[in-house]
C-alpha atoms as a printed R data frame, in Angstrom:
   type eleno elety resid chain resno       x       y       z
1  ATOM     1    CA   MET     A     1   2.044 -15.735   0.647
2  ATOM     2    CA   GLU     A     2   3.955 -15.734   3.931
3  ATOM     3    CA   ALA     A     3   3.925 -11.932   4.060
4  ATOM     4    CA   ARG     A     4   0.262 -11.524   3.082
5  ATOM     5    CA   PRO     A     5  -1.310 -11.709   6.583
6  ATOM     6    CA   LYS     A     6   1.304  -9.279   7.924
7  ATOM     7    CA   HIS     A     7   0.680  -6.922   4.994
8  ATOM     8    CA   PHE     A     8  -3.087  -7.009   5.578
9  ATOM     9    CA   ASP     A     9  -2.547  -6.359   9.307
10 ATOM    10    CA   MET     A    10  -0.417  -3.344   8.408
11 ATOM    11    CA   VAL     A    11  -3.067  -2.037   6.005
12 ATOM    12    CA   ARG     A    12  -5.769  -2.510   8.665
13 ATOM    13    CA   LYS     A    13  -3.667  -0.357  10.999
14 ATOM    14    CA   LEU     A    14  -3.366   2.274   8.272
15 ATOM    15    CA   LYS     A    15  -7.156   2.182   7.850
16 ATOM    16    CA   ALA     A    16  -7.717   2.542  11.590
17 ATOM    17    CA   THR     A    17  -5.475   5.628  11.698
18 ATOM    18    CA   GLY     A    18  -7.032   7.190   8.583
19 ATOM    19    CA   ASN     A    19  -3.907   6.724   6.438
20 ATOM    20    CA   PHE     A    20  -5.438   4.152   4.062
21 ATOM    21    CA   ILE     A    21  -7.548   5.531   1.197
22 ATOM    22    CA   VAL     A    22  -7.979   2.549  -1.154
23 ATOM    23    CA   GLY     A    23  -6.017  -0.417  -2.405
24 ATOM    24    CA   GLY     A    24  -6.247  -3.675  -4.256
25 ATOM    25    CA   ALA     A    25  -5.072  -5.941  -7.031
26 ATOM    26    CA   ILE     A    26  -4.254  -4.856 -10.572
27 ATOM    27    CA   LEU     A    27  -5.546  -7.502 -12.974
28 ATOM    28    CA   ASN     A    28  -4.364  -8.471 -16.441
29 ATOM    29    CA   GLU     A    29  -6.735  -9.232 -19.330
30 ATOM    30    CA   ALA     A    30  -7.191 -12.805 -18.082
31 ATOM    31    CA   GLY     A    31  -8.287 -11.525 -14.675
32 ATOM    32    CA   THR     A    32  -5.088 -12.682 -12.971
33 ATOM    33    CA   MET     A    33  -3.345 -10.438 -10.485
34 ATOM    34    CA   CYS     A    34  -0.282  -8.811 -12.053
35 ATOM    35    CA   GLY     A    35   0.379  -6.074  -9.516
36 ATOM    36    CA   SER     A    36  -1.231  -3.984  -6.842
37 ATOM    37    CA   SER     A    37  -1.998  -0.405  -5.988
38 ATOM    38    CA   LEU     A    38  -2.323   1.311  -2.652
39 ATOM    39    CA   ILE     A    39  -3.327   4.904  -2.076
40 ATOM    40    CA   VAL     A    40  -2.297   6.133   1.344
41 ATOM    41    CA   GLN     A    41  -2.135   9.514   3.016
42 ATOM    42    CA   PHE     A    42   0.495  10.686   5.481
43 ATOM    43    CA   GLU     A    43   1.045  14.038   7.130
44 ATOM    44    CA   THR     A    44   4.753  14.121   6.382
45 ATOM    45    CA   GLU     A    45   7.326  12.498   4.122
46 ATOM    46    CA   ASP     A    46   8.971  11.105   7.266
47 ATOM    47    CA   ASP     A    47   5.707   9.343   8.199
48 ATOM    48    CA   LEU     A    48   5.537   7.815   4.712
49 ATOM    49    CA   GLN     A    49   9.148   6.654   4.890
50 ATOM    50    CA   GLU     A    50   8.573   5.126   8.339
51 ATOM    51    CA   TRP     A    51   5.662   3.079   6.971
52 ATOM    52    CA   LEU     A    52   7.718   1.967   3.960
53 ATOM    53    CA   LYS     A    53  10.484   0.727   6.300
54 ATOM    54    CA   GLN     A    54   7.945  -1.509   8.063
55 ATOM    55    CA   GLU     A    55   5.753  -2.653   5.142
56 ATOM    56    CA   PRO     A    56   5.881  -6.490   5.040
57 ATOM    57    CA   TYR     A    57   5.583  -6.667   1.236
58 ATOM    58    CA   LEU     A    58   8.772  -4.628   0.968
59 ATOM    59    CA   LEU     A    59  10.576  -6.485   3.745
60 ATOM    60    CA   HIS     A    60   9.733  -9.860   2.155
61 ATOM    61    CA   LYS     A    61  10.416  -8.584  -1.380
62 ATOM    62    CA   VAL     A    62   6.863  -9.179  -2.647
63 ATOM    63    CA   TRP     A    63   7.016  -5.655  -4.049
64 ATOM    64    CA   ASP     A    64  10.236  -5.169  -5.981
65 ATOM    65    CA   ARG     A    65   9.577  -1.469  -6.369
66 ATOM    66    CA   VAL     A    66   7.271   1.233  -5.081
67 ATOM    67    CA   ASP     A    67   6.360   4.283  -7.119
68 ATOM    68    CA   VAL     A    68   5.302   7.164  -4.887
69 ATOM    69    CA   LYS     A    69   3.218   9.808  -6.637
70 ATOM    70    CA   PRO     A    70   1.425  12.835  -5.187
71 ATOM    71    CA   PHE     A    71  -2.338  12.318  -5.184
72 ATOM    72    CA   ARG     A    72  -5.271  14.454  -4.139
73 ATOM    73    CA   VAL     A    73  -8.661  12.933  -3.395
74 ATOM    74    CA   ALA     A    74 -11.422  14.775  -5.253
75 ATOM    75    CA   ASP     A    75 -13.862  16.633  -3.019
76 ATOM    76    CA   VAL     A    76 -17.120  15.382  -4.503
């Protein structure tokens, strides 16, 4: 919980710069949070890596792993 405000501040910065697409909690069948998902967009791999180095949930070990997958937002 200590890292949560810092994480949300970081995500707000991503939103302000247009890097944040969508994010939130992954829930189990009981409706309890069991993970999270964040879709972000960066111009370069270096920009992504720079964000990962600063992300509070990684620094405070809230996230024990991050899976990075290519993603394209549908033009609808």
